[in-house]
matplotlib code that plots the C-alpha trace (Angstrom):
import matplotlib.pyplot as plt

x = [-4.8, -4.8, -7.5, -5.0, -3.7, -7.2, -8.2, -5.1, -5.9, -9.5, -8.6, -6.1, -8.5, -11.2, -8.6, -7.3, -10.8, -11.7, -8.4, -8.8, -12.3, -11.0, -8.0, -10.3, -12.7, -9.8, -8.2, -11.6, -12.6, -9.2, -9.5, -13.2, -14.4, -17.6, -19.1, -21.1, -18.1, -16.2, -19.0, -19.1, -15.3, -15.4, -17.7, -15.3, -12.4, -9.1, -10.4, -10.5, -7.1, -5.4, -7.2, -6.0, -2.4, -2.3, -4.1, -2.4]
y = [-8.8, -11.4, -14.1, -16.8, -15.2, -14.4, -18.1, -19.3, -16.9, -17.9, -21.6, -21.1, -19.3, -22.0, -24.7, -22.7, -22.3, -25.9, -27.0, -24.6, -26.0, -29.6, -28.8, -27.0, -30.0, -32.4, -30.3, -29.8, -33.5, -34.6, -32.1, -32.3, -35.7, -34.0, -33.9, -30.8, -28.8, -30.1, -28.9, -25.5, -25.1, -26.3, -23.4, -21.0, -22.6, -20.7, -18.5, -21.6, -22.9, -19.5, -19.4, -22.9, -22.1, -19.0, -20.5, -23.9]
z = [17.1, 14.4, 14.3, 14.9, 18.1, 19.3, 18.8, 20.8, 23.6, 23.7, 23.7, 26.5, 28.7, 28.3, 29.1, 32.1, 33.5, 33.3, 34.7, 37.6, 38.4, 38.3, 40.5, 43.0, 43.1, 43.7, 46.5, 48.1, 48.0, 49.3, 52.2, 53.2, 51.7, 50.7, 47.2, 48.0, 49.0, 45.9, 43.6, 45.3, 45.1, 41.5, 40.7, 42.4, 40.5, 40.7, 43.6, 45.9, 44.5, 45.3, 48.7, 49.6, 48.5, 50.7, 53.7, 53.8]

ax = plt.figure().add_subplot(projection="3d")
ax.plot(x, y, z, "-o")
ax.set_aspect("equal")
plt.show()
C-alpha cells in the first residue's frame, strides 16, 4: 500500500471514531438526559450507536 493511501485510511479511521463517539453521546443525552451516561456511551462510540439502531 502506498504512503498516500495509508495516510488517507488512517485519517478516515480517526475521523470515523471521533464522529461515532460524538453521535453516541448526542443520542445518549437526548435519550437519558444524563451527562454520565453520555460520557460512557461516548467511550463505547459506534458500539452504542449500532445497539441503539437495532434496539430502537
